[in-house]
C-alpha positions as CSV (number, residue, x, y, z in Angstrom):
1,X,0.0,0.0,0.0
2,X,2.9,2.4,0.7
3,X,4.2,1.9,-2.8
4,X,0.8,2.4,-4.5
5,X,-0.9,0.2,-7.0
6,X,0.8,-1.4,-10.1
7,X,-0.1,-0.3,-13.6
8,X,-1.2,-3.5,-15.5
9,X,-1.4,-1.9,-19.0
10,X,-0.8,1.4,-20.8
11,X,-3.0,2.2,-23.9
12,X,-3.6,5.3,-26.1
13,X,-7.3,6.2,-26.7
14,X,-9.0,9.4,-28.0
15,X,-5.8,11.4,-27.7
16,X,-5.3,10.4,-24.1
17,X,-2.8,8.1,-22.4
18,X,-4.7,5.4,-20.6
19,X,-3.4,3.4,-17.6
20,X,-5.1,0.4,-16.1
21,X,-4.6,-0.2,-12.4
22,X,-6.7,-2.5,-10.3
23,X,-10.3,-1.7,-11.3
24,X,-9.5,1.9,-12.3
25,X,-9.2,3.5,-15.7
26,X,-7.1,6.6,-15.5
27,X,-6.7,8.9,-18.5
28,X,-4.4,11.8,-19.0
29,X,-5.4,15.3,-20.2
30,X,-6.4,15.3,-23.9
31,X,-3.5,16.3,-26.0
32,X,-1.1,16.4,-23.0
33,X,-0.5,12.7,-22.5
34,X,1.9,13.0,-19.5
35,X,-0.3,15.3,-17.5
36,X,-2.7,13.5,-15.1
37,X,-3.7,16.6,-13.1
38,X,-6.6,19.0,-13.4
39,X,-5.9,22.6,-14.0
40,X,-8.5,23.9,-11.6
41,X,-11.0,22.4,-9.1
42,X,-13.6,25.1,-9.7
43,X,-14.7,24.0,-13.2
44,X,-14.6,20.8,-15.3
45,X,-13.1,21.0,-18.8
46,X,-13.5,18.6,-21.7
47,X,-9.8,18.1,-21.7
48,X,-9.4,17.3,-18.0
49,X,-8.1,13.9,-16.9
50,X,-10.6,11.1,-16.5
51,X,-10.6,8.6,-13.6
52,X,-13.4,6.0,-13.7
53,X,-13.9,2.6,-12.0
54,X,-15.1,-0.7,-13.4
55,X,-17.5,-1.5,-10.5
56,X,-19.1,-4.9,-10.2
57,X,-20.4,-7.4,-7.6
58,X,-16.9,-9.0,-7.5
59,X,-13.3,-7.9,-8.1
60,X,-12.5,-7.0,-11.7
61,X,-8.8,-6.2,-11.9
62,X,-8.3,-4.8,-15.4
63,X,-5.4,-6.5,-17.2
64,X,-5.6,-5.5,-20.9
65,X,-7.6,-3.6,-23.5
66,X,-8.3,-3.0,-27.2
67,X,-9.1,0.2,-28.9
68,X,-12.1,0.0,-31.3
69,X,-14.0,2.6,-33.3
70,X,-16.9,2.7,-30.9
71,X,-14.9,2.5,-27.6
72,X,-12.2,0.9,-25.5
73,X,-12.8,-2.8,-24.6
74,X,-11.2,-3.7,-21.3
75,X,-10.4,-7.3,-20.0
76,X,-10.4,-8.5,-16.4
77,X,-9.9,-12.2,-15.5
78,X,-13.6,-12.8,-15.4
79,X,-15.3,-10.0,-17.2
80,X,-15.1,-7.6,-20.2
81,X,-16.0,-3.9,-20.1
82,X,-16.6,-1.1,-22.7
83,X,-15.5,2.5,-22.1
84,X,-17.3,4.8,-24.5
85,X,-19.1,8.2,-24.9
86,X,-22.1,9.3,-26.9
87,X,-20.5,12.7,-27.6
88,X,-17.9,13.5,-30.3
89,X,-15.4,14.4,-27.6
90,X,-14.3,12.1,-24.7
91,X,-14.9,14.3,-21.7
92,X,-15.0,13.5,-17.9
93,X,-18.7,14.3,-17.7
94,X,-19.7,12.2,-20.8
95,X,-17.6,9.1,-20.4
96,X,-19.2,5.9,-19.2
97,X,-18.1,2.3,-18.6
98,X,-20.4,-0.7,-18.7
99,X,-20.1,-4.5,-18.5
100,X,-20.0,-6.2,-21.9
101,X,-19.8,-9.9,-21.0
102,X,-18.7,-12.3,-18.3
103,X,-16.2,-14.7,-19.9
104,X,-12.9,-15.9,-18.3
105,X,-9.8,-14.2,-19.8
106,X,-6.3,-15.7,-19.7
107,X,-4.2,-12.9,-18.3
108,X,-1.0,-14.6,-19.6
109,X,-2.2,-13.8,-23.2
110,X,-3.3,-10.7,-25.0
111,X,-6.5,-10.0,-26.8
112,X,-6.3,-9.4,-30.6
113,X,-8.2,-7.5,-33.2
114,X,-9.5,-9.6,-36.2
115,X,-10.5,-6.8,-38.5
116,X,-13.9,-5.7,-37.3
117,X,-14.1,-8.3,-34.5
118,X,-11.9,-9.1,-31.4
119,X,-10.6,-12.4,-30.0
120,X,-9.3,-13.6,-26.7
121,X,-8.2,-16.8,-24.9
122,X,-10.0,-18.3,-22.0
123,X,-8.6,-21.0,-19.7
124,X,-11.9,-22.0,-18.2
125,X,-12.2,-25.8,-18.2
126,X,-9.7,-28.5,-19.0
127,X,-8.5,-26.8,-22.3
128,X,-8.2,-23.3,-23.5
129,X,-10.9,-21.7,-25.6
130,X,-10.6,-19.0,-28.3
131,X,-13.5,-16.7,-28.1
132,X,-14.5,-14.1,-30.7
133,X,-16.8,-11.0,-30.4
134,X,-17.9,-10.3,-34.0
135,X,-19.5,-7.0,-33.0
136,X,-19.3,-4.7,-30.0
137,X,-22.3,-2.5,-29.3
138,X,-22.5,0.4,-26.9
139,X,-26.0,-0.5,-25.5
140,X,-26.3,-4.2,-26.3
141,X,-24.6,-7.4,-25.2
142,X,-22.3,-8.6,-27.9
143,X,-22.5,-12.1,-29.4
144,X,-19.6,-14.4,-28.4
145,X,-18.4,-17.3,-30.6
146,X,-16.3,-20.2,-29.5
147,X,-14.0,-20.7,-32.5
148,X,-12.1,-23.6,-30.8
149,X,-15.0,-25.9,-30.3
150,X,-13.9,-28.2,-33.1
151,X,-10.6,-28.8,-31.4
152,X,-11.8,-28.5,-27.8
153,X,-9.9,-31.6,-26.6
154,X,-6.7,-30.8,-28.4
155,X,-6.3,-27.1,-27.7
156,X,-3.5,-26.6,-25.1
157,X,-4.4,-25.4,-21.6
158,X,-1.5,-23.0,-21.0
159,X,-1.3,-20.9,-24.1
160,X,0.9,-17.8,-23.6
161,X,1.6,-16.2,-27.0
162,X,-0.8,-15.2,-29.8
163,X,0.4,-13.8,-33.1
164,X,-2.0,-12.6,-35.8
165,X,-2.2,-11.1,-39.3
166,X,-5.5,-9.4,-40.0
167,X,-4.7,-9.0,-43.7
168,X,-4.0,-12.7,-44.2
169,X,-6.6,-13.9,-41.7
170,X,-4.0,-16.0,-39.9
171,X,-3.6,-16.5,-36.2
172,X,-1.0,-18.7,-34.4
173,X,-1.1,-19.9,-30.7
174,X,1.9,-21.1,-28.8
175,X,2.3,-22.8,-25.4
176,X,5.7,-22.1,-23.8
177,X,8.3,-24.8,-24.7
178,X,5.8,-26.7,-26.8
179,X,6.6,-28.3,-30.1
180,X,3.2,-27.7,-31.6
181,X,2.0,-24.3,-33.0
182,X,-1.8,-24.2,-33.4
183,X,-3.0,-22.1,-36.3
184,X,-6.4,-20.7,-37.2
185,X,-7.1,-19.5,-40.7
186,X,-10.3,-17.6,-41.5
187,X,-11.8,-15.7,-44.4
188,X,-14.6,-13.1,-44.0
189,X,-16.6,-11.3,-46.6
190,X,-17.7,-8.1,-44.9
191,X,-19.6,-9.1,-41.8
192,X,-20.0,-12.8,-42.7
193,X,-17.4,-15.6,-41.9
194,X,-17.2,-17.6,-45.1
195,X,-14.7,-20.2,-44.1
196,X,-12.3,-21.1,-41.2
197,X,-10.0,-24.0,-40.4
198,X,-7.6,-25.2,-37.7
199,X,-4.2,-26.9,-38.4
200,X,-0.9,-27.0,-36.6
201,X,2.9,-26.9,-37.2
202,X,5.2,-29.2,-35.4
203,X,8.7,-27.8,-34.9
204,X,12.0,-29.5,-34.1
205,X,12.8,-27.5,-31.0
206,X,10.7,-26.0,-28.2
207,X,8.9,-22.8,-28.9
208,X,9.8,-19.8,-26.7
209,X,8.2,-16.9,-28.4
210,X,6.5,-15.9,-31.7
211,X,5.2,-12.8,-33.4
212,X,4.0,-11.4,-36.7
213,X,5.2,-8.2,-38.3
214,X,4.1,-7.2,-41.8
215,X,2.8,-10.7,-42.6
216,X,6.1,-12.3,-41.6
217,X,6.0,-14.9,-38.9
218,X,8.9,-14.9,-36.4
219,X,9.6,-17.9,-34.1
220,X,12.2,-18.2,-31.4
221,X,12.8,-21.8,-30.4
222,X,15.5,-23.8,-28.6
223,X,17.2,-27.0,-29.8
224,X,19.8,-28.7,-27.6
225,X,20.4,-25.6,-25.5
226,X,20.8,-23.2,-28.5
227,X,18.2,-20.6,-29.5
228,X,17.2,-20.0,-33.1
229,X,15.2,-17.4,-34.9
230,X,13.1,-18.6,-37.8
231,X,11.3,-16.2,-40.2
232,X,8.5,-17.3,-42.5
233,X,6.7,-15.0,-44.9
234,X,3.1,-16.2,-44.9
235,X,2.5,-14.5,-48.2
236,X,5.0,-16.6,-50.0
237,X,3.7,-18.8,-52.9
238,X,5.6,-21.2,-55.2
239,X,4.6,-22.1,-58.7
240,X,3.0,-25.5,-59.2
241,X,1.0,-27.5,-61.8
242,X,-2.2,-29.4,-61.2
243,X,-3.1,-32.7,-62.8
244,X,-4.5,-31.0,-65.9
245,X,-1.3,-29.1,-66.6
246,X,-2.6,-25.7,-65.5
247,X,-0.1,-23.6,-63.5
248,X,-1.0,-21.9,-60.3
249,X,0.7,-20.5,-57.2
250,X,0.6,-22.7,-54.1
251,X,0.9,-21.5,-50.5
252,X,3.3,-24.0,-48.9
253,X,2.8,-23.0,-45.3
254,X,-0.9,-23.9,-45.3
255,X,-0.3,-27.6,-46.3
C-alpha cells in the first residue's frame, strides 16, 4: 500500500494516455498525455483527466484492453467492459463504462483485433478456448463465438503467446516450450465468416516466443540448448502445376 498500485497496462485512446490499475481506468489530459492533473477544481473542462472505475459485484482487476472505433474494450480475468461516450469528444462528464460480457480471460495472453471483431483466450475448463466477439455494441450485449469448439480436446491449456495477421486472416497460438504451434485460418466477406479451419505446425525444438510483423512470422525456439530465430513469410507462394497441366501459385505453409 505504501508503494501504490501497479499499472497493468498502458494504452492510447482518444488522444489520451490510458493506464489500467486494479479496477481503475485513469486517462491523461487530452493532447497532454503525460499530465494527469486537473488545471482547476472550480470547473470541469472537456480536456481534463478522466478517472473511472469498473465496478461490479466481484473484483474486476483490469489487465488489458483493445481500442475500437466505438470505444475501449477492457479485459479482467472474469469480465469484459466497454469505455465509450455518446459525444464527439471524450470528456469527464460524458464518459461511461459498462459491462460487456462475463467470460474468463487468460491474463497470460493478450486480446487481438480480427479486422472488425476481437478475439481472446479463456482457460476455463480443461482446455483453452478461443472466443471471438464479431460485433461490439454500446448498448447491447455482444455475441460471443467459441472458435475452438472443433478442437476442444486438443487445444493446449496454458497458451501464452498469440500472433496474428489481419490482412491474411491468420492466427497462431503457442504454449511455452511446446513443439506444436496451433494455427487458425479464416476468411470473412464483410460481416460474414465464409470459411475457417484449424491446423498445426510441429517444430523440431521447443517454442519460446513468436510474433508477426508485416505478414512475416517470427519464431524463437530452442534446440539442444541453443536458441534459433526462424522467419517465414506467410504471403510466399511457389509455382505449381495441377493434374490437368494448369499452372497456379501454391501457398506452402498452409499444407
